[in-house]
C-alpha positions in Angstrom: 17.8 40.7 -54.7 15.9 40.8 -58.0 12.7 42.8 -58.5 10.3 39.9 -58.2 11.9 38.7 -54.9 11.9 42.3 -53.7 8.2 42.6 -54.3 7.4 39.3 -52.6 9.5 40.0 -49.6 7.9 43.4 -49.1 4.4 41.8 -49.0 5.5 39.2 -46.5 4.8 36.2 -48.6 8.0 34.5 -47.5 11.1 33.4 -49.2 9.5 30.2 -50.5 7.0 32.2 -52.7 9.6 34.1 -54.6 11.9 31.0 -54.8 9.0 29.1 -56.3 8.2 31.9 -58.7 11.8 32.1 -59.9 11.9 28.3 -60.3 8.7 28.3 -62.3 9.6 31.1 -64.7 13.1 29.7 -65.4 11.7 26.2 -65.9 9.0 27.4 -68.4 11.5 29.3 -70.4 14.0 26.4 -70.6 11.4 23.9 -71.7 9.1 23.5 -74.6 5.5 22.4 -74.8 5.1 19.3 -77.0 1.4 19.9 -77.3 1.6 23.3 -79.0 2.1 22.7 -82.7 4.8 25.3 -83.3 8.1 25.2 -81.6 9.7 27.6 -79.2 11.3 30.8 -80.6 14.8 30.5 -82.0 17.4 30.0 -79.2 19.5 32.9 -80.6 17.0 35.2 -79.0 18.6 34.3 -75.6 17.2 33.4 -72.2 14.3 35.6 -71.1 15.0 37.8 -68.1 12.2 36.9 -65.8 12.8 40.0 -63.7 12.2 42.3 -66.6 8.6 43.5 -66.3 8.8 45.6 -69.4 9.7 42.9 -71.9 7.6 42.6 -75.1 6.7 39.3 -76.7 8.5 38.4 -80.0 5.3 38.6 -82.1 3.1 41.6 -81.7 -0.7 41.3 -81.5 -2.1 40.8 -85.0 -4.0 43.9 -86.3 -5.5 41.9 -89.2 -5.4 38.3 -90.4 -1.9 37.4 -91.5 -0.7 34.8 -94.0 -1.0 31.3 -92.5 2.4 30.3 -93.8 3.9 29.7 -90.3 6.6 27.2 -89.5 8.2 28.2 -86.3 10.2 25.0 -86.1 12.1 26.3 -89.1 11.8 29.9 -87.8 9.7 30.9 -90.9 6.8 33.3 -90.5 5.2 35.3 -93.4 4.2 38.7 -92.1 2.1 39.6 -95.2 -1.7 40.0 -95.0 -3.7 36.9 -95.8 -5.9 37.5 -98.9 -6.5 34.0 -100.5 -8.5 31.5 -98.5 -7.9 27.7 -98.6 -10.7 26.6 -100.9 -11.3 23.3 -99.0 -11.6 24.5 -95.4 -11.7 28.4 -95.5 -10.1 28.3 -92.1 -6.9 30.0 -93.2 -5.7 32.7 -95.7 -2.5 33.0 -97.6 -0.8 36.0 -99.2 0.0 34.0 -102.4 -0.2 30.5 -104.0 3.5 30.1 -103.3 3.0 30.5 -99.5 0.0 28.1 -99.7 2.0 25.5 -101.5 5.0 25.8 -99.1 2.7 25.5 -96.1 0.7 22.5 -97.4 2.7 19.9 -95.6 1.7 21.5 -92.3 -1.8 22.6 -93.2 -2.9 19.3 -94.7 -3.4 17.7 -91.2 -6.1 20.3 -90.6 -7.5 20.4 -94.1 -8.0 16.7 -94.2 -9.6 16.5 -90.7 -12.5 14.0 -90.8 -14.7 16.7 -89.0 -14.6 18.7 -92.2 -16.6 16.0 -94.1 -20.2 16.6 -94.8 -20.7 12.9 -94.1 -19.4 13.0 -90.5 -21.7 11.5 -88.0 -21.6 11.2 -84.2 -20.0 8.1 -82.7 -23.3 6.8 -81.4 -24.8 6.9 -84.9 -21.9 5.1 -86.5 -21.8 2.5 -83.7 -25.6 2.1 -83.7 -26.1 2.7 -79.9 -27.8 5.2 -77.6 -25.7 8.2 -76.7 -24.3 8.2 -73.1 -26.2 11.5 -72.3 -29.6 10.0 -73.2 -32.1 10.2 -70.3 -35.8 10.7 -69.6 -36.1 14.4 -68.9 -34.7 17.8 -68.1 -34.5 17.2 -64.3 -32.5 14.0 -64.6 -30.2 15.7 -67.1 -29.7 18.8 -64.9 -28.9 16.5 -62.0 -26.5 14.4 -64.1 -24.6 17.5 -65.2 -24.4 18.7 -61.6 -23.1 15.3 -60.4 -20.7 14.6 -63.3 -17.2 15.7 -62.3 -16.6 17.1 -65.8 -19.8 19.2 -65.6 -19.0 20.8 -62.3 -16.6 23.5 -61.2 -16.5 27.3 -61.4 -17.8 29.4 -64.2 -15.0 31.9 -65.0 -16.5 32.7 -68.4 -20.2 33.7 -69.0 -22.4 31.4 -71.0 -25.0 34.1 -71.8 -24.2 36.8 -74.4 -23.1 40.1 -73.0 -25.7 42.7 -72.9 -25.9 46.5 -72.5 -28.1 46.8 -69.3 -28.5 50.5 -69.8 -29.7 51.0 -73.4 -29.3 54.7 -72.5 -30.4 56.1 -75.9 -33.8 54.4 -75.6 -34.4 54.8 -71.9 -33.1 57.8 -69.9 -31.8 59.5 -73.1 -30.0 62.0 -70.8 -26.3 61.9 -71.6 -25.4 64.1 -68.6 -27.1 62.0 -66.0 -25.2 60.3 -63.2 -25.9 56.6 -63.2 -25.4 53.7 -60.8 -25.4 50.1 -62.0 -25.2 46.9 -59.9 -24.2 43.5 -61.2 -24.9 41.7 -58.0 -24.6 37.9 -58.0 -24.0 34.6 -59.5 -25.3 31.4 -57.8 -22.7 30.0 -55.4 -20.5 27.3 -57.2 -22.5 27.8 -60.3 -21.1 26.1 -63.5 -23.7 27.7 -65.7 -23.4 31.4 -64.9 -20.5 33.8 -64.4 -20.1 37.2 -62.9 -17.2 38.1 -65.3 -16.8 41.5 -66.9 -18.6 40.9 -70.1 -21.8 42.8 -69.2 -19.7 45.6 -67.8 -17.6 45.9 -71.0 -20.6 45.8 -73.3 -22.5 48.4 -71.2 -19.6 50.8 -71.0 -18.8 50.4 -74.7 -22.4 51.1 -75.6 -22.5 54.5 -73.9 -22.8 57.4 -76.3 -19.4 58.9 -77.0 -20.6 62.3 -75.5 -21.8 60.9 -72.2 -20.6 63.2 -69.5 -22.2 61.9 -66.3 -20.5 60.0 -63.5 -21.0 56.2 -63.7 -20.7 54.0 -60.7 -20.5 50.2 -61.3 -20.9 47.7 -58.5 -19.6 44.3 -59.5 -20.1 41.3 -57.2 -19.3 37.6 -57.4 -19.2 35.5 -54.3 -16.6 33.2 -55.8 -13.2 34.8 -55.0 -11.4 33.4 -58.1 -14.0 35.1 -60.3 -13.9 38.4 -58.3 -10.1 38.4 -58.3 -9.9 37.8 -62.0 -12.2 40.7 -62.6 -9.9 42.8 -60.4 -6.8 41.8 -62.4 -8.6 42.5 -65.7 -9.5 46.0 -64.5 -5.9 46.6 -63.3 -4.5 45.5 -66.7 -6.9 47.7 -68.7 -6.8 50.6 -66.3 -3.1 50.9 -65.6 -1.2 49.7 -68.7 -1.2 52.7 -70.9 -0.5 51.0 -74.2 -4.0 50.3 -75.6 -3.1 47.5 -77.9 -0.8 45.8 -75.4 -3.3 46.1 -72.5 -6.2 44.7 -74.6 -4.1 41.7 -75.8 -2.9 40.9 -72.3 -6.5 41.2 -70.9 -7.9 39.0 -73.8 -5.5 36.1 -73.1 -5.7 36.4 -69.3 -9.4 36.2 -69.6 -9.8 33.4 -72.2 -6.5 31.6 -73.0 -5.0 28.7 -71.1 -1.5 29.8 -72.1 0.2 33.2 -72.2 3.4 34.7 -73.6 5.8 34.7 -70.7 6.2 38.5 -71.1 2.4 38.9 -70.5 2.6 36.8 -67.5 5.4 39.0 -66.1 3.3 42.1 -66.6 0.3 40.5 -64.9 2.6 39.5 -62.1 3.8 43.1 -61.7 0.1 44.3 -61.5 -0.8 41.7 -58.9 2.2 42.2 -56.7 1.9 46.0 -56.7 -1.7 45.7 -55.8 -1.1 43.2 -52.9 1.8 45.5 -51.8 -0.6 48.4 -51.5 -3.4 46.7 -49.5 -4.1 48.6 -46.4 -5.0 47.2 -43.0 -8.6 48.1 -43.6 -8.5 45.4 -46.3 -9.6 47.8 -49.0 -7.8 49.8 -51.6 -8.7 52.5 -54.1 -6.7 52.4 -57.3 -6.7 55.0 -60.1 -7.6 53.7 -63.5 -6.2 56.4 -65.8 -6.9 60.0 -64.8 -10.7 59.9 -64.5 -11.7 56.4 -63.3 -11.0 54.4 -60.2 -11.3 50.9 -58.8 -12.3 50.3 -55.2 -11.6 46.7 -54.1 -13.8 45.5 -51.2 -12.5 41.9 -51.4 -10.8 40.8 -48.2 -7.1 40.6 -48.1 -7.2 36.9 -47.3 -9.4 36.2 -50.3 -7.1 38.3 -52.6 -3.9 36.8 -51.4 -5.3 33.2 -51.4 -6.5 33.6 -55.0 -3.7 35.6 -56.5 -0.8 33.7 -54.9 -2.2 30.6 -56.6 -0.9 32.2 -59.8 2.6 31.4 -58.5 2.1 27.7 -58.2 4.8 25.3 -59.5 2.6 23.8 -62.3 4.6 23.7 -65.5 3.5 24.2 -69.1 3.5 20.4 -69.5 1.6 19.9 -66.3 -1.1 22.4 -67.3 -1.4 21.1 -70.9 -1.8 17.6 -69.7 -4.5 18.7 -67.3 -6.2 20.7 -70.0 -6.1 17.6 -72.3 -7.5 15.4 -69.6 -10.5 17.6 -69.1 -11.2 18.6 -72.7 -10.7 15.2 -74.4 -11.6 12.6 -71.8 -13.0 9.5 -73.6 -16.0 9.3 -71.3 -17.3 12.6 -72.7 -17.0 11.7 -76.3 -20.7 11.7 -76.9 -21.1 15.1 -75.4 -18.5 16.5 -77.7 -20.1 14.8 -80.7 -23.4 16.2 -79.8 -21.9 19.7 -79.9 -20.1 19.0 -83.2 -23.4 17.7 -84.7 -24.9 21.2 -84.4 -22.0 22.9 -86.2 -20.9 23.5 -89.7 -17.9 21.4 -90.7 -15.3 24.1 -90.5 -16.6 25.2 -87.1 -16.1 21.6 -85.9 -12.4 21.8 -86.7 -12.2 25.3 -85.2 -13.8 24.1 -81.9 -11.5 21.1 -81.9 -8.5 23.3 -82.3 -9.5 25.4 -79.3 -10.1 22.3 -77.2 -6.6 21.1 -78.1 -4.6 24.3 -77.5 -6.8 26.6 -75.4 -5.6 29.8 -77.0 -7.8 32.4 -78.6 -6.1 33.3 -81.8 -6.8 33.1 -85.5 -6.6 29.6 -86.9 -3.0 28.7 -87.7 -1.6 31.9 -86.2 1.9 31.6 -84.6 1.6 30.5 -81.0 5.2 29.6 -80.2 5.5 32.4 -77.7 2.5 31.2 -75.6 4.9 29.4 -73.2 3.6 30.2 -69.8 0.4 28.7 -68.2 -2.5 31.0 -67.3 -2.7 29.8 -63.8 -5.8 31.9 -63.0 -7.8 29.2 -64.9 -6.4 26.4 -62.7 -6.4 25.6 -59.0 -3.2 25.8 -56.9 -2.6 22.1 -57.5 -3.0 22.5 -61.2 -6.6 21.3 -61.7 -8.8 22.9 -64.4 -11.4 25.0 -62.5 -14.2 24.9 -65.1 -16.4 22.4 -66.9 -15.1 20.5 -69.8 -17.5 22.4 -72.1 -16.6 25.9 -71.0 -16.3 28.1 -74.1 -15.5 31.8 -74.5 -17.8 32.1 -77.5 -20.9 31.6 -75.3 -20.4 34.9 -73.6 -20.8 37.1 -76.8 -23.2 37.7 -79.6 -22.0 35.5 -82.6 -23.3 37.9 -85.2 -21.1 40.7 -83.7 -18.2 38.3 -83.4 -18.3 37.3 -87.1 -18.8 40.9 -88.2 -15.7 42.1 -86.3 -13.7 39.2 -87.7 -14.7 40.2 -91.3 -13.5 43.7 -90.6 -10.0 42.4 -89.8 -9.9 39.9 -92.7 -11.0 36.7 -90.9 -13.6 34.4 -92.5 -16.7 33.2 -90.6 -15.3 29.7 -90.7 -12.4 30.8 -88.5 -14.8 31.5 -85.6 -12.1 31.8 -82.9 -10.1 34.1 -85.1 -13.2 36.3 -85.4 -13.6 36.1 -81.6 -10.0 37.2 -81.2 -10.5 40.4 -83.3 -13.9 41.0 -81.7 -12.5 40.8 -78.2 -9.5 42.9 -79.2 -11.8 45.7 -80.5 -14.1 45.5 -77.4 -11.2 45.6 -74.9 -9.5 48.4 -76.7 -12.7 50.4 -76.7 -13.1 49.7 -73.0 -9.5 50.8 -72.4 -10.2 54.1 -74.0 -13.5 54.7 -72.3 -12.1 54.1 -68.8 -9.9 57.1 -69.6 -12.7 59.1 -71.4 -15.5 58.7 -68.8 -15.7 59.2 -65.0 -16.3 55.6 -63.9 -16.0 54.3 -60.3 -15.9 50.5 -59.9 -16.7 48.8 -56.6 -15.7 45.2 -56.5 -16.9 42.7 -53.9 -17.2 38.9 -53.2 -20.3 38.8 -51.0 -23.5 36.8 -51.0 -26.1 38.8 -52.9 -28.4 39.1 -49.9 -25.6 40.0 -47.6 -24.4 42.7 -50.0 -27.8 44.3 -50.0 -27.9 44.2 -46.2 -24.5 45.9 -45.7 -25.3 48.6 -48.3 -28.6 49.4 -46.6 -27.2 49.5 -43.1 -24.4 51.9 -44.1 -21.5 49.5 -43.6 -20.1 50.4 -47.1 -20.4 54.1 -46.7 -16.6 54.4 -46.5 -16.6 52.7 -50.0 -18.7 55.6 -51.4 -21.8 53.3 -51.2 -23.9 55.1 -48.6 -27.2 53.6 -47.3 -28.9 56.2 -49.4 -27.5 55.0 -52.7 -30.0 53.8 -55.3 -29.3 51.9 -58.5 -30.7 52.6 -62.0 -30.1 49.1 -63.1 -29.7 45.9 -61.0 -28.6 42.8 -62.9 -29.3 39.7 -60.9 -28.4 36.9 -63.4 -30.3 33.7 -62.7 -30.4 33.8 -58.9 -34.1 34.3 -59.5 -34.2 30.5 -60.0 -35.8 28.5 -57.3 -32.6 26.4 -57.2 -30.8 29.5 -55.9 -32.0 32.6 -54.0 -35.5 32.6 -55.5 -37.8 35.3 -56.8 -39.2 36.5 -53.5 -35.9 36.9 -51.7 -34.1 38.6 -54.6 -36.8 41.3 -54.9 -37.1 41.7 -51.2 -33.4 42.5 -50.8 -32.9 44.6 -53.9 -36.2 46.4 -54.8 -35.5 48.9 -51.9 -32.2 49.8 -53.6 -33.8 50.5 -57.0 -34.0 54.1 -58.1 -37.5 55.5 -58.2 -37.9 56.3 -61.8 -39.8 54.9 -64.8 -36.6 53.6 -66.4 -34.9 52.0 -63.4 -34.9 48.2 -63.8 -34.1 44.9 -62.1 -33.2 42.5 -64.8 -32.6 38.8 -64.6 -33.5 35.5 -66.1 -34.8 32.1 -65.2 -32.6 29.3 -66.4 -33.9 26.1 -64.9 -37.6 26.8 -64.7 -38.5 24.3 -67.4 -37.6 21.4 -65.1 -40.2 22.6 -62.6 -43.0 23.2 -65.1 -44.4 20.2 -66.9 -45.0 21.9 -70.2 -41.9 24.1 -70.0 -40.2 22.7 -73.0 -40.8 20.2 -75.9 -41.4 16.6 -74.9 -38.3 14.4 -75.0 -38.7 11.7 -77.6 -36.8 8.4 -77.5 -35.0 8.6 -80.8 -31.5 9.2 -82.1 -32.8 12.1 -84.1 -34.5 13.7 -81.1 -31.3 13.4 -79.1 -29.5 15.6 -81.5 -32.4 17.9 -82.4 -34.0 18.7 -79.0 -32.3 22.0 -78.7 -33.7 23.1 -82.1 -37.2 21.9 -81.2 -37.0 23.9 -77.9 -35.9 27.0 -79.8 -39.2 26.7 -81.9 -41.4 25.8 -79.0 -43.5 28.7 -77.7 -43.3 28.4 -73.9 -44.6 31.8 -73.0 -47.9 30.5 -71.5 -46.1 27.8 -69.4 -43.7 30.5 -68.2 -46.6 32.7 -67.1 -48.0 29.7 -65.2 -44.6 29.1 -63.6 -44.4 32.7 -62.4 -47.9 32.4 -61.0 -46.9 29.2 -59.1 -44.0 31.2 -57.6 -46.5 33.7 -56.1 -45.4 36.5 -58.4 -48.6 38.6 -58.1 -48.4 38.7 -54.3 -44.7 39.5 -54.4 -45.2 42.4 -56.9 -48.0 43.8 -54.8 -45.9 43.7 -51.6 -42.8 45.2 -53.3 -44.8 47.8 -55.2 -43.2 46.6 -58.5 -44.5 45.6 -61.8 -43.4 43.0 -64.4 -42.7 44.7 -67.7 -44.6 43.3 -70.6 -42.6 45.3 -73.1 -38.9 44.9 -72.3 -36.5 47.9 -72.6 -33.2 46.1 -71.9 -33.2 42.5 -73.2 -35.6 40.4 -75.3 -37.8 38.0 -73.5 -35.9 34.9 -74.6 -32.5 33.9 -75.9 -33.5 30.4 -76.8 -31.7 30.4 -80.2 -28.4 30.6 -78.4 -28.7 28.2 -75.4 -29.3 24.7 -74.4 -32.0 25.8 -71.9 -35.1 27.9 -72.7 -34.1 31.0 -70.7 -36.7 33.6 -70.0 -35.7 37.1 -69.2 -37.7 39.3 -66.9 -37.6 43.0 -66.1 -39.0 44.5 -62.9 -39.7 48.2 -62.4 -41.5 50.4 -59.9 -45.2 50.6 -60.6 -46.6 53.9 -61.8 -47.5 55.1 -58.4 -44.0 54.6 -57.0 -42.0 56.1 -59.8 -41.0 59.8 -59.4 -39.6 60.4 -62.8 
């Protein structure tokens, strides 16, 4: 019996599971993906041993931008650094004019892409018609997105840039203090918010290097696929000792639709060892390095249901066809064109490239070895789990992304190449800090209100979350929205768990409030120009007074008085708005104990 079968038989998943897994891996390795633009590696490399959990991919993770002269069909790859950009598109770099000339017959299809033209216009402009998304107001648009099958689904990636919810230097300023953080909720079945790891990664990476306190992080998402993906990411980063390898596996598991088969096998090993160790109490504590640990409070049933979906029989071709169906459906052409209309020409091509292949890599990088589907992004029957517009770029600060890309030789035009290097840096730093700091992670998939209740009644004491625990930061996402839990219930459940100090904060934001406040955003005008420019107008529109009126209509004054809280006028965690980055005019809020209730 091989190692994979042995694992599966020990966790009592039955013979069918490991037979299916074996069939899947052998099929993927014996077939090619016609949609990926570079061919499979040379057959002389031999058949991959799908039972070898230690195998390495044929191409190592790039440390800097390489020459774009890649022709895997002819098994030709230049391994020199790229130093000379293509003067027309600036999407790729070459090591020499010779390499650029040799590669032109491949690169010209990208370099002559119509999206690069300054004269490109959306289809509805060229065809002199109203765009399909045109409607009469934000409420109807919100409802249309909700009802449209391509606008629904889970949100496995965040669409709000990651933030450091501590800002320790400017708040507590005590680098020895023990701290507890709670990332508590995402609205059920939300396609606009995600409880992924981005805020956790950003917060941990922003800690001063000499921080010596104990850090407890509670991470909750009611949707089991999201919670289980968080678990797998922490397992990858906490148990694979090779920093570069762990970061690259985590990056592609998080954001790429396809993986090297070697990465998929390592992920499989992590999953199977975890399931194998689940105790009858449906919880498990896992060491992450020598100093940190992960406590998983997700039920065994939810874990097994979510993770065994990764062993479905969907092939590379099946998954690529499904990805193409969602990303490029003709009925959503105007929505794609609206997105392209806001971008620089080179970024249009970069976005199109990601929508075609679904792999976060520098533009033109070798991708021949990404020959296994990332089934964590798909349902057991092979259906894409997210919206057709889900994009990993939305979860991070673009200025930071471009800065990191430049450090590694990527140009701003190659925005996903910049994202690759940024994420690689962030995940490597997170990998080191898990081993440098004392961090305890508690992972759950409960309703936010239920989570508060079981903490306060002591039901999670065995998880090192006693009823007496208090949190220095509680991040509540946008469950403050009236569409979801609402302002009163969020504060009623979580204010009692806020540490009594002047720096302790409940932070969240209102996403959909403008649809409930008549002057919440700029008036929609019936013109082609307005249809493409409304986001920019909203970014300039000062809605601070309408927002105050909205909070008043929600009974904020009475809620704060009852909870003995205050609404901060001067924020210490996040700015009041992020409107420059989003479709909606989000408003961030920070709640703290009033002066009489704070002890420190």
